[in-house]
C-alpha positions as CSV (number, residue, x, y, z in Angstrom):
1,X,113.3,123.3,36.0
2,X,114.3,119.7,36.6
3,X,117.6,120.8,37.9
4,X,116.2,123.0,40.7
5,X,113.8,120.2,41.8
6,X,116.7,117.8,42.2
7,X,118.6,120.3,44.3
8,X,115.6,120.6,46.7
9,X,115.4,116.8,47.2
10,X,119.0,116.5,48.4
11,X,118.7,119.0,51.2
12,X,118.7,117.8,54.8
13,X,115.3,117.6,56.3
14,X,115.2,119.6,59.6
15,X,112.0,118.2,61.1
16,X,112.1,115.5,63.8
17,X,109.1,113.3,64.4
18,X,108.8,112.8,68.2
19,X,105.6,110.8,68.2
20,X,107.4,107.4,68.4
21,X,109.6,108.8,71.1
22,X,106.6,109.9,73.2
23,X,104.9,106.5,72.6
24,X,108.0,104.7,74.0
25,X,108.2,107.0,77.0
26,X,104.5,106.5,77.9
27,X,104.8,102.7,77.7
28,X,107.9,102.9,80.0
29,X,106.0,105.2,82.4
30,X,103.1,102.7,82.6
31,X,105.5,99.8,83.2
32,X,107.4,101.7,86.0
33,X,104.1,102.7,87.6
34,X,102.9,99.1,87.8
35,X,106.3,97.9,89.1
36,X,106.4,100.6,91.8
37,X,102.9,99.6,93.0
38,X,103.9,95.9,93.2
39,X,107.2,96.5,94.9
40,X,105.9,98.9,97.5
41,X,106.6,97.7,101.1
42,X,103.7,97.1,103.4
43,X,102.8,99.6,106.2
44,X,104.4,97.7,109.0
45,X,106.1,94.3,109.1
46,X,105.9,91.8,111.9
47,X,107.8,88.6,112.2
48,X,105.4,85.7,112.4
49,X,106.0,83.1,115.1
50,X,107.7,79.8,114.3
51,X,105.5,76.8,114.0
52,X,105.1,75.0,117.3
53,X,103.1,71.8,117.7
54,X,102.9,72.2,121.5
55,X,100.6,75.0,122.8
56,X,102.3,77.5,125.0
57,X,101.4,77.4,128.7
58,X,100.6,80.9,129.7
59,X,99.6,81.5,133.3
60,X,96.9,83.9,134.3
61,X,99.4,85.9,136.4
62,X,101.5,86.6,133.4
63,X,98.5,88.1,131.6
64,X,97.8,90.4,134.5
65,X,101.3,91.9,134.5
66,X,101.7,92.7,130.8
67,X,100.9,96.1,129.3
68,X,97.4,96.3,127.9
69,X,96.4,98.9,125.4
70,X,92.8,99.1,124.4
71,X,91.2,101.2,121.7
72,X,87.4,101.5,121.5
73,X,85.2,102.4,118.5
74,X,85.5,106.2,119.3
75,X,89.3,106.0,119.4
76,X,89.6,106.4,123.1
77,X,92.9,104.8,124.3
78,X,93.3,103.0,127.6
79,X,96.8,102.0,128.7
80,X,96.8,99.6,131.7
81,X,93.2,100.6,132.3
82,X,93.8,104.4,132.4
83,X,92.3,106.7,129.8
84,X,95.1,108.4,127.8
85,X,94.3,111.3,125.4
86,X,95.9,111.0,122.0
87,X,98.1,114.1,122.7
88,X,99.6,112.3,125.7
89,X,100.1,108.9,124.1
90,X,103.8,108.9,123.6
91,X,104.7,110.0,127.2
92,X,102.1,107.6,128.7
93,X,103.4,104.7,126.7
94,X,107.0,105.4,127.7
95,X,105.9,105.7,131.4
96,X,104.1,102.3,131.2
97,X,107.1,100.6,129.6
98,X,109.5,102.1,132.1
99,X,107.2,101.1,135.0
100,X,107.0,97.5,133.7
101,X,110.8,97.3,133.2
102,X,111.4,98.7,136.7
103,X,109.1,96.1,138.3
104,X,110.3,93.1,136.3
105,X,111.3,91.4,139.5
106,X,107.7,91.3,140.6
107,X,106.7,89.5,137.4
108,X,105.8,92.5,135.2
109,X,106.3,91.9,131.5
110,X,107.0,94.5,128.8
111,X,104.8,92.7,126.3
112,X,102.1,95.0,124.9
113,X,98.7,93.4,124.2
114,X,96.8,95.6,121.8
115,X,93.0,95.2,121.9
116,X,91.3,97.3,119.3
117,X,87.7,97.6,118.2
118,X,87.0,96.9,114.5
119,X,85.7,100.4,114.1
120,X,88.8,102.0,115.5
121,X,90.8,104.3,113.3
122,X,93.8,102.7,111.5
123,X,95.7,106.0,112.2
124,X,95.2,105.5,116.0
125,X,96.6,101.9,115.8
126,X,99.7,103.1,113.9
127,X,100.3,105.9,116.5
128,X,100.1,103.3,119.3
129,X,102.7,101.1,117.4
130,X,104.9,104.1,116.9
131,X,104.6,105.1,120.5
132,X,105.6,101.6,121.6
133,X,108.6,101.6,119.3
134,X,109.8,105.0,120.6
135,X,109.4,103.8,124.1
136,X,111.8,100.9,123.3
137,X,109.3,98.1,123.1
138,X,108.8,96.2,119.9
139,X,107.0,93.2,121.5
140,X,103.4,94.0,120.5
141,X,100.7,91.5,120.0
142,X,97.2,92.0,118.6
143,X,94.5,90.4,120.7
144,X,91.6,89.0,118.7
145,X,88.3,87.4,119.7
């Protein structure tokens, strides 16, 4: 009887314990999830202006000839004072940029001043920035009070 019991102990065990393997995978998954959240790029990036000790002298005539985009609390968009529906935003923005580029000799600037209400939808602001970029104008400034 002792001989048969010794034969059973020398056999190869066919079971694999995967619990430690699952523990390691879960820890790695948590680490990668945290790293992915920390390394995610922001929604849009703007280059901040360089430090300047002297204030810029902006004439009132320059402010009149730049592209103004206003968004109110109900997400109505005004480009250069004209109401623009959201469905017509991209063509209206490209028309405004093209008009200002064509009349640059008269002092028109292609700088876009974005004036948005605090209750305006973030989605609307992103669409305006995207429309400006597609129109070929990356010079957008946010106007605050």
